[in-house]
N, C-alpha and C positions, 0 to 999 in steps of 0.2 A: 490502495491506495489504493478505486472507483474513479470515474473520469474526472479524472481525478485520479487519481487513482484511488480504488475503492477507497480504494483506497486508498479522496483524499488528497488530492492535489488542491490547488487553489480552486475554490468553488465560488464562482460569482463574487470574487473579491474577499471571500472568507479566508481565514488562515488555513494552511494545510494541516493534515493530520500530524505530520511531523512537527509542525510549529506548536501544536497543542502540547506535545510532549516536551518540547525544547523551547520554552518561551524566551529564555535568555538568548538562545541562538537566533530566534526569529527577529530579534532586535537588530541583527546584522544582515538581514536579507539583502542580497545583491553585493555585499562587501566581500573583500578577500581577507581571509584569516590566516595568519602564519603563527607558527610556534617556534620557540627557541629551545633546542636541546643540545647537549654536547654531542659532537660527532665522533663516533668511534674511530680509532686509528685504522687506517687501511681501507676505509669505506670508499668504494669506487665513485660514488656520486652522493650529492646531498639529497635528502628526502624531499626537500622543498622544490627540487628541480621539476618534479612531477606535479602537474596541475590537475586537480580533481573538481569537477563541477557537479554539485549534488544538492540534495534537499537539506534544509536546516535540521540539525540533529545528528547528521552523519559526519560532522566536522570535528571529530574527537579521536584521540589516539587509541582509545579503548577497543575499538573494533578493527584495528589494523596493527596490532602489536608486533607481529612478525616483520612487517615493513619498517616500523620505527626502530626495532632492534638492529636491523641490518643497515639502515641508512642514517640513523641518528635523529631524524626528525620526521614528522608526518609530511604529507604533500602540502602544497599550497592550495587552500580551499577557496572556491567561489560558490556562493549559495543561490539557489533559485526557489521560487515559491510553487512552481508548477512546470510540467514539461513543455507546455505550449510556450511559456515564457522562455524556457531554456532553448527551445527550437528556434524561436525568432532571434534570440541573441546570437546563437551560433551561426545562423544564416546571415546575420549582419556583419560577421567577421570576427567575432570573439573566438579565441582558440583555447583548447584544453587538451589534455592527453587522455583522460578517462572521464566519462560522464555517466549519469545515473537516471536514465529514462525508464519507462515502463514497457512491458512486453508489447503492448498495443501500439507503441510509438516506433518500434524498430523498423517496420516495413517502409515507413516514410523516410526515415533516416537513411536506410539502405538504398532506397530508390534514388536519393539525391547524392549518393556516394559519400556520405558524411562519416561512415564507420568502416572499420576493417573486419574481415572474418577472424574469429579466434582460432588460434592453433591449440586445439584442446590437448594435444600431446604435451604441451608446456604447462598445463594447469595441474598442479599437484593434487587437488581435491576433486577433479572433474568426475571421477568414478563414484564419488560420494554424494553427488548432487541428485536430488529427487528426480527420477526419470520423467515423472508427470510434468514437471516444470519445463524440462528440456523439449517436451513434445508439444508445447503450446504453440498456437499460430504466432509467428513472429520470432519465436525462439530459434526456429530452424527454417532457413530460407534456401531452397534449392540444394538441400543437403549440407549446408554450411551453417555454423552457429555464429551469430553476431552479438549475442548477449549472454552474460553469466547471470542467471536469474537469482539475484542475491537475497532479496527479502520478499515476503509475501504475508498475506493475512486475509481475514474474512469480514464480511458485514452480514449481520443477521438480526433476529429478534431476541432481545434479552427480556426475560419476564420474571416477576415475583412468583416463585413456585408455591409460596404459601397462600397466595390469593388468586392465582390464575391456573386453571386446569384446561389446557387446550384439548379440544375434541380430536384434533389431529395435528401433526407437525406440519403446519402450512403457513405461508405468508399471509393467508386470509385472516389470521389472528389479529393482524394490524388493522383490519377493517371490520372487526366484530363490534356491533353496536352495544353489546353488553358492557364494553369497557369505555364508553363515551366519556371524554374528559380525562382519561387515565392513560393516554397514549402519547408518546413523543416520537417524532420522526426527524431525520436528518434534514437540515435546511439546505439541500443540494439535490442534484439530479439522481443520485442513487435511489431517492424516494420514487422516482419514475420507474426505475428498474424493478423495485419491489412490486409496484402495481402491475407492471407487465408480467412478471413471473406469476403473480397470483391469478392473472387472467389467462395464463398459458400462452403469452405473447413474448417473442424474442425481444428483450428490452433494448437491444443494440441495433436492431434492424426491423422496423415496422412501417406499415403503410399509413397514409393519412387516416384511413378508416379505423385502423387499429389504434392509432394515436388518439382519435376521438374517444374510443372506448376507455383507454387508459386515463384520459383527462376526466371523463365522467366518473370513473371509479375513484379517482383522487379527490374530486369535488365532494363526493359523498363522505370520504374519509376526513376531509377538512373539518367537518362538523364534529368529528370524534377526537381530533387531535388537540391536546391541551396546549402544546407549543412545538415549534420546529427548533431543534437545537443547533447551535453553532459550535460550541465547545463541549466535549464529552462531560465536563464537570456539570454542565447544565442538567442533563438527564440523570446523571449519577446522584446528585444531591436530591433531586425530586424523587427518584426511586427509593433512595435510602429512607426518606421521610414518609413514603407511602403516597405522595401526591400523584405519582404516576405508577403504573404497574407493568407497562409494556413499552419498550423503546428499541428503535433501530440502534445497533451498537457494533463496535469492533471488538476484537478479542480482549483488548486491554480493559474494556468495561466489565467483562465477566470477572477478570482477575481482581479488579478494584472493588467490586461489590462483594466478592467472596472474602476479600481481605477484611472488609468491614463486618463480616458475619451476617450479611444480608442473604436470605434464602433466594437464590436465583437459578435459572436454567438458561442455557444458550441454545437456541434451536438450530437443528439442521433440517430445514424445510424440505418437504417431499418434492417441491418444484426445483430444488437446488439452492445451495448456499452461495451467496455472492462472494467472489474471491478476486484478489488482485495480486500481481507480482511485478516487481521492478528489478532492475539489474544493472550491471556494469558493462559498458561498451568501450572499445578501443577506438579512439577517434582517428580518422584517416590522416589528419594533419598533425598528429602527435609528433613531438620533437625529441622526446627522451628515448633512450634505447629500449627496445622491446623487452629486454630482460627486466628492466626496472618496472615496466607496466605489469608484467606477469608476476613479479614479486609482490606487487600491490594486490593484484587479483587473488593470489594465493593467501595473502594475509586476511583479506576480507572474507574469503570463503572457507577459512579454517574453522574447526569445531569451536575453538575458543572465542572467535568472533561471534559465532552463532549463539553460544552460551550467553554472552553479554546481551545480544539482541533480544533473546527470549526473556531473560530475567529482568532486564532493565527497561525495555521498550514494549514488550508484549507482542513482538512481531515474530513470524516464522522466519526460518533461515534456510538457505539452499542446502546446507550440509546435514545429511541425515544423522551423523554422529553428534551434532550439537544437541539433539534432543535426548541423547543418552547421558551426556555429562551435565546438562542443566538441572537445576533443582526440580525434582520430579513433581513436587506439589504445585509449583508454578506452571509446569508443563500441563498438568491435569487441569488446573484452574483456568488456563487459557483455552482449553478445548483442543489441545494439541496431542492428546494421548495417541491418536492414530492419524497422522497427516495423510497417509495414503487413502484412508477412508474419507477424509474431508475432500481430497482431490477428486475422488470418484463421484462425489455428490456436489461438485462445484460448478458454478456458472462463472467462468473467468471473464473479466472485463476484456473486451476486444476493441480493435480499431473501429472507429465509426467515421463516416464521412462528415465534412463540415455541415452539410445540409441536415444530417441526422442529429448531430450535436445541437444544431440550432432548434430543431424540432423538439428535442428533449427539453432544452432550456425553456422554450416558450411554453410548453405544457406546464412545467412546474411554476413558472412565473405567473401564468394565468390563474392557476389554482390558488396560489397564495394571495393574488389580488382579489379573488372571489368572483 
């Protein structure tokens, strides 16, 4: 989830990536969801005592079974469409025990003393978390960890391998005039990131001069693009029919196409594959016992939780062992055969200033307007 999170937050009023996968849950954005389960005898607290503020699609017991087993019920869920929305609501006085921002959000939340450092000695699966995720800017601040990087994924080019033979593994394929009218790009600012990387420009920090180069490059691409997609189903249907041959996509698009028997490949561009990661933070104004928060974090970071995330959502998970117990065909189809290799070739979404975010948005809106 892109600024958005790749991967993937609210993009100019569009539904989040999670919302695409969980359309039913999206109908309840902003609402509080509770579940009723029998409470086991002797439970020290009710599961619903813990409040969890998260993306639509993470409000299900399947990804926190250890917690449900101990406390009898899931937490009380509140849902947001994007982390800027979550930030503003929390700043206005909304309270929760655990929230689900992205790594690039952590520095701002920490600066405003909204979150507590994690006691990693209390986290059962900490040693099993991908070290590359723990080393990301924002994941480690002054030697302390403020986020458990729970989920992650990629954004790259998906192409019909029976009809497209790239001269090199590069983002420039999305700008190849040979495929005019057969390209689909994401209707959000990650498309600006693609152009930046293709030009050798840092997509998250660039000058006005470099911004002009990105804009000019995207204006040329505009004539090649058949459509900018809002929901993954848009490009997937067009790719399956042969209407388009190249699309910006997330990992789940690769799995969906392969499931249909469509010959496709998912690129790891030489300039770097776009990557995102979000995670769980312990709010400073949390009211439940720390033990209950850590029980929840343990459940979410368990291999079983990761297996569900990989197989059902097509997202990567923090626990390395998740990839060992998940269906190996699905793991391969998602491009997750070697997460460490992906991380080495990743350009992770990073925090950007409001001015830079405005610059990125204006470039894309100007390009779409022609």
